[in-house]
N, C-alpha and C positions, 0 to 999 in steps of 0.2 A: 458577383457572388455566384457560386455554384451550389446546387443542392443535390443530394443523392440519397437513396435508401441506405439502411444499415448495412455495413460491409461484412464480408467474411474475410478471413485471413488476417484480421487484426484482433484486438483483445475481445474475448468472448464476453457477452452481456451476463459477467459473473461474480463431590460436595461433602463437606463435613456434614454429619448427620443432623446436627442442630440447625445448620443453615438450611439444609434441604427441607426439613420439616417446617421451617418458618415460611418458606416461599411457595410450597406446592399449592397453597390456596390462592396465591396472588397472581398467577399468570406470568407471562414473560416480562411484565413491567414491575417486577418485584422491587420494593423499596427498602427492604430490610437493611439496616446499617451494616456495612462490611466490618468484619472483625469482631462481631458480637461473641461473647463468651458462652460456654455451655450453661444450660439451665440446671436447676437442682435435680431434675429427673433424668438427665442424660448420664449414660454410663461413662466412667472415666477410668483411665489407666492409673498406674502407681504414681506417675508424675503429676496427676491431676488434670491431664489433657482429655478432651472429649474423644470418645471412640465410637465407631459405628456399632449399632446394635446388631444382634444376629440377623442375618438376611433370610429371605424366603427361598433362596436358591436361584433367583433370577439374576441376570447380569446385564450391565449396560451394553448397548450396542458399541462394539469396539470402534466403529466409524463415527460415533457421536463426539461432539466437542466436550461434553461433560466427562466422558471416559478418558479422552485425550488429556484433559486438564490434569489428571492424576500423574501424568508422565513428566510434567514440567518440574524442573529443579527449583527449589525454593532457597533463595539466598538474600542477603541484604543488598541494598542499593549501593553500588560503588560511587565514589566521588565523581562529580561532573568535570573534574580537572582535565584540561586538554581538549575538551570537546570543541569541534568546529564543523560547521555544515559542510565545508569543502572536503572534509575527511571521508565523506560519503559520495564523492564525485563532484565534478564541476557542473552543478545544476542538472537539468533534465538531459538525458542522453538517449541515443537510439540503441538500446541494448538488444532488442530483437531484430535489428538490422532490416527493418521494413521500410526505411527511408523517412520515418517520422519520429520526432522525439516523444518521450514517454508522456509528457503533459498533454500533448495533443492526442495521443493514442487514448488516454483515459477520458478526455473530454468527448472524443468520438464514440467511445464505448458507453458512457454514462448519460450523455445528452440524447435527446430525440429531436427530430426535425432540424438537424444541424446543417449549416452551410459552411463552405470552405473558401479560403482565399484563392482566387484564380492564380494559376501558374505554380501552385504548390503540390500538385498531384494529390489533391484531397488530403493534405496533411494539416494545414493550419486552419483550425476551427474559428470561424468568424462569429456565428450565432448558433443558438440552440435553446432547448428548454430542459431544465433539470427538475426532476421529481426528487427533491432533497431528502435523503434518507435520515438525516439527523434531526430535521425539524418537521418533516411531513409537508412542507410548503412547496409550491411550484415557483421556480426562479427562472426568469428570462436571462440568458447569458448573451452578452455582446462584447466582443473583444474591443478594447480601447483603454487608453491611459486611465480614465476615471471609472471604468466599468468592469474590467477584467477580474478584479478582486472580488466581485460579487459572488463568483464561483471559484473556489480554490481546490487544489488537489491535496487531500489530507493523507499523511502517513498514518494509517490506523494504529500501528505501533510507532510512536514518534521516534525520530532519529536520536534525539537526546536521551530518551528513555532506553533505547537499545544500547546506546553508548555506555550507560551505567549498569547494563545487565548483560554484558558479554561482548559487545561490539568493539571494545577497546582492544581485544585480542584477535580480531579478524584482520585479514589482509585487505589491501585497498580494493581489489576486484570484488571481494565478497561484500564489502560495505556499499560499493557502487551498485551491485546487483540488488542488495536489500532496498536501497533508496529508490530503485526503479522497478521493483517487482510489482506487477499488477495485482497480486494477491494482497499487497499491503497498501493499495492506493484506492481512494474513492473521491469522486467529484462531489463536493459538499458546499453548503452555505458558508461563504467566506467569514462573516463575523463569528459564527459558531466555531469554525476551525481556529480562529485566533483565540477565542475563549478557551478552547481545549488546551492549547499550548502543547507542552510535552507531558500532559497528564496521562496516567495509566488508569485502569479500571477502578482502582481504589479512590481516585480523585475526580474522575470525570466520566460521565456516561451520556449518550445522546438524549436530548430532551424528549424525542419521540420514543416512548417506552416500547412500542411495538417493534422497534428495530434493535433493541438492546441485545436480544439473544443472538441475532446474526452478527452484530458488531463484536460482541465478546468472542463468539466462535471464530471469527476471522482473526482476532488477536491471538487466540490459542494456536490457530493453524500457522500463523506467521512465526510465532516463537518456537514452535516445534520444528518448522522447516529450517530455521537458522540456529537453533540451539541456544536461544536467549533464555534467561531464567526469569522468574517472577519473585516478588517479595511476598511475605506471608499475608500482608494486608491485601495485596493485589489478587492473590489466589483466592482468598476468602470472598472478595467482591465478585470475582468471576464465578465462583461456585454459587453465590447467591442468585445471580442472574440465570445461569444455566440450570440450576436446580428446578426452576419453574418450566423449563423446556428441555427435559433430559434427552430427547431424541433429536435435538438440533444437530444437523450434520456438520462435520468438519469440512469446510470449503477448500477448494483448490486442489483436490486429489492428494492431500497431505496424509501420510500414514502416521498413526499414533505411535509414538516412540521418541525418547529424548535424543537431543543432539543430532537430529537428522541434518546432514550437510546440505547447503544450498546447491541447487542443481544448475550447472552451467549450461548455456545453450549448446545444442549439438553443433559441432563445427561444420561449416559449409564446405563442399568440395572445392578444391583449388581449381580455378579456371585454366584451360589450356593456354599457355603463353602464345601470344601472337608474334609473328616475325618482327624484328626490330624495325624493318623498313616500312611495315604496314601502319603502325601507330606511333606518333611522336609522344614521348613521355611528357606529362604536364609538369610545369615547374613546381617547386616546393610551395610557392604561393604566387598567384598572379599579381602583377604590379598595380593593376587598376581594373575597374569594371569594363573599360574599353578593351583591355586585353582578354578578359573573360569572354566578352561578346565575340571578339575576333576568333577565339578558339572554339566557338560554338558551345560554350559551357554555361551560358546564362539561361535562366537564373541558376545560381550556384547555391548549394545548401551545405550546412554543417556536415563535415565528414567527407565532402566531395574533394577529389584531388585539386590542389591549388587554392583551397578555401583560405580565407583570412577574415578575422572578425570585423575588420574595418568595412567589409562589404555589407554588413548587416546593420543598417542604421536604425531600423525599427525594432530590433531585438526579437524577430519572429523565427530566426533560424534560416532565413532565406535572404540571399544577397543579390545585388545586381539585377533587380526585378524589372527595371525599365531602362 
């Protein structure tokens, strides 16, 4: 095993009036039930809906998650019909083209004291320690068939939730980018991730109340970045949490505003072509690990020329390791 300090160049270690009045006294761990109706003292419009009282001239910070929440479109949840995980790409991919798949990038970002599998160029995380944001507990991570699931990578906005709130209309590249966007990913306690399922803020919040403001702010940022909408109950639940922390910043450099398109990575410059006589083109897929070794390409990783899935017997994205 190899150990090294935290790296650079990889992922950075990164209200309706009635609801607002109800939570300002409770701190970021507000527990007011989402969707509560207006009280008898709240002003209402002609349709009977609660309206904001006259303000004092102050304005929310436009960079705050609470201010950004107002920009999200409110619509009903679309049917889950047709949803499939593979519509968001075939598992974890290397969207930032740093040579490591997204799961290992997030583990390396969110764990401390991590060690790496030898021969993987510090890509495959073997061990580390997670300060779990969802529970507040400290979890020891160890890669293995019976232990890897102790720490899972959560889509803060679940893929199924996104499917029912706009992603059905996205193209394949945008869905794959969404599924691998570091803004939408956190390493967390595995059982809690399973408990969350595809829940939104109206149905699930982290047990660690001190993390709820940051959690909901991240959901708002993700939905703004990709133009996903929220349900009325979801928006009320978000407002309940963010109302107690109105200055919670919007993470990820996302600008407030609806339907902001996802940003594609900047294209890398094309390398200068080498003379045909200088380098022999690799085959579409090597026939065996012996052939990979003979070509000087071992160990071979997902995305390398000549890669074939049969080389990866342990499922870590690296083949022909010995």
